[in-house]
C-alpha positions, 0 to 999 in steps of 0.5 A, a space after each residue: 540299425 538303419 533300414 528303408 521303410 519300404 523294405 521294413 516289412 520284408 526285412 523285419 525278421 532278418 533284421 533280428 539277426 542283422 541281415 536284410 535280403 531286400 530287393 535282391 541284395 543282402 545288406 548287413 545290419 539292415 543298411 539298405 542302400 539309399 544311393 546308386 551302386 558304387 563300382 570301386 574297381 573293375 580290372 582285367 588281369 592281364 590287360 593285354 593278350 598276345 595275338 594267339 589268344 589267352 585268358 584274362 580275368 575280369 574282376 570287380 568290387 561293387 557296393 550297394 548293387 541288387 544286380 550286375 551285368 557284364 557285356 558284351 556277351 556275358 550277361 548276369 553276373 550277380 553274386 560274382 566278383 570275377 569272370 574269365 574271358 578269352 577274346 580273339 580281338 581287342 574288346 571293351 567290357 562294361 560292368 553295370 550295377 543296378 539298384 532301385 536308385 539307379 545304375 552305375 557302369 565302368 569299362 575296361 579294355 582288354 587288348 589283343 594284338 601282336 
């Protein structure tokens, strides 16, 4: 099992059962990340809405993040993998993943129009 020495004392007991909850994230087999988070996918389904409005689902897959933020107007989405939005105008949403090694962002534009 891998573990980061800084987190070893906080994770010692958890490593016995193969999990580590360090720095806000949960890591299987004590594999504490040593790089910035990875956003594998970030999508809007559907990616376009009629001018009358509607709802789209923003969905993402993120690795090695301690926390997640979705903007504009949503905020903390840590622990979630999707969020429903109902914009009235074309909007670009940005998902940002954070950990001790840095941040990674991805954006998706949801088009609202005629």
